[in-house]
C-alpha positions in Angstrom: 135.3 90.3 171.5 138.8 91.7 171.3 139.8 92.0 167.5 143.7 91.0 168.0 144.0 91.8 164.1 147.6 93.3 163.3 149.0 93.3 166.9 150.7 90.4 168.2 153.7 89.7 171.5 156.5 88.6 171.8 158.6 87.4 175.0 161.6 86.5 176.4 163.0 82.8 174.8 164.1 81.7 178.6 164.5 78.3 176.5 167.4 79.4 174.4 170.2 77.0 174.3 172.4 78.4 171.4 172.9 81.4 169.6 171.1 80.8 166.7 167.8 80.4 168.6 165.7 83.6 169.3 166.2 86.1 171.8 162.6 86.5 171.8 159.5 85.4 170.2 156.0 85.1 170.3 152.8 85.6 167.8 151.1 88.2 165.7 148.7 88.7 163.1 148.9 90.3 160.0 145.9 90.7 157.9 143.2 88.3 159.9 146.7 85.9 159.5 148.4 84.3 162.1 152.4 84.4 162.2 154.9 83.4 164.6 157.5 85.8 165.2 161.7 85.0 166.2 163.5 87.9 167.1 167.5 88.0 167.5 168.9 91.2 169.1 172.0 92.0 167.0 174.8 94.7 167.1 175.5 97.0 163.6 178.8 97.8 162.3 178.5 101.1 164.8 177.7 99.6 167.0 173.9 100.5 167.4 171.5 97.3 168.9 168.4 96.6 166.6 166.4 93.4 166.4 166.3 91.0 163.3 162.7 89.8 162.8 161.7 86.5 161.2 158.0 85.5 160.7 156.7 82.2 160.3 153.0 81.5 159.5 150.9 79.4 162.0 149.8 77.1 159.1 153.3 76.2 157.9 154.0 74.9 160.8 153.3 70.9 160.8 152.5 69.5 164.1 153.4 65.8 164.3 150.2 63.7 163.6 149.7 60.2 166.3 148.1 58.6 163.2 150.3 57.1 161.5 150.8 58.3 157.6 148.9 56.2 155.0 150.3 56.1 151.4 148.6 57.8 148.7 146.4 55.2 146.7 148.0 54.4 142.9 145.6 56.1 139.8 144.5 53.4 138.7 141.4 53.6 135.9 140.0 50.6 134.7 139.1 49.9 130.8 135.3 49.0 130.4 136.4 47.2 126.9 138.4 44.8 128.5 137.6 41.7 126.6 137.6 39.1 129.1 
């Protein structure tokens, strides 16, 4: 079995629609935890190009649920010493 620990891959973002979206994105494993990685090509004041990166834990990204959300049930406790 392939060990993907501390490895990842990034790909050119072919669906980029505006400058705020990353130029490249992919996934990376850091010490056994999975992340999404986003990369932007930037240029320093001296004209040198570099990558600016951001990681987001996969478990933080909420997937839309098809099931309707239920409201939390109120915390009601009953006293057994009620006289009726």
